[in-house]
Residue, then its C-alpha position, 0 to 999 in steps of 0.5 A: m155560380p147561377a142557380v142549378q136548373l133541375a131539368r138541365l141537371k137531369a139531362q146532363i146526368e142522363w148523358l153521363a150515365g151513357f158512359f157508365s160501363q166505360p170508366e175512363d170515358f166516364l171519368r173524363e165526362l164527370r170531370q167536365f160535369f164537376e167543372a161546369y158546376a164548380d164554385w171557383t170563387y169559394r174561399p174557405g175560412k181558416e177553420v174549413y181550410d184546416a179541416i179539408q186539405m183535399d182538392a174540391y170543386h165545391v159542387p152544390p149539394l143538390v148536384m151531388r144528391q141528384l147524382d146519387l139518386s140518378f145512379g142508384p138504379i144503374c148500380r143495382k143493375a150492374p154491380e160489377s161495373t159499379l165496383e170497378l167505377a167506384d174503385r176508379l173514382w176513389s183513386e181520384n184526388y178530388l173530394e167530390a169523386r170520393l164522395f160519389s164513389a161512396c154513394l155508388l157503393g151504397s147502391i150496390p145490391s146485397s149480393h155483392q156486400d162482401e166486396v163493398l165491406n172490403r172497400l169500406e174497411y180498406w178506404s176508411q183510413p185514419d188520415n181521411e178527411r172527416v167528411i169522406t169517412r162520414s160519407l163512407l159510413t153513411d152513404g157507402g154502408r147504406q145498403i148493408r145497414r138496410d139489408e143486413p143490420e147485424r152484419w153492419l154492426 
């Protein structure tokens, strides 16, 4: 896969953001987005293969980070739509969709922290991939840790 062109990536994310309030259309476009940045040549070693059993696109970390940064303001403005989209993303059986779902939860404002905590608790299952549990706790709990650290503890 060639190097990621940041200007092009931002334009693609802006296009994707246009579908934010339409979960099914958003998912269709997000799948195409992930496929465009997928590393289909990635072949994990035995240790990595044994550690992660979920399907993955192997999208570069820069792409995932830019998604998180770009959607943060949108999530703060539309928490109900964000919760709906996070639920839909969580139902996808791809690593990147679940990681992005956790990032969306971490951007929801304090006014909806009960819903976020419910999802974090429900989604944090012992049989999750370790990377997903880590993302739920670090990315998904980001806003709660910042605004209400005692509640987080």
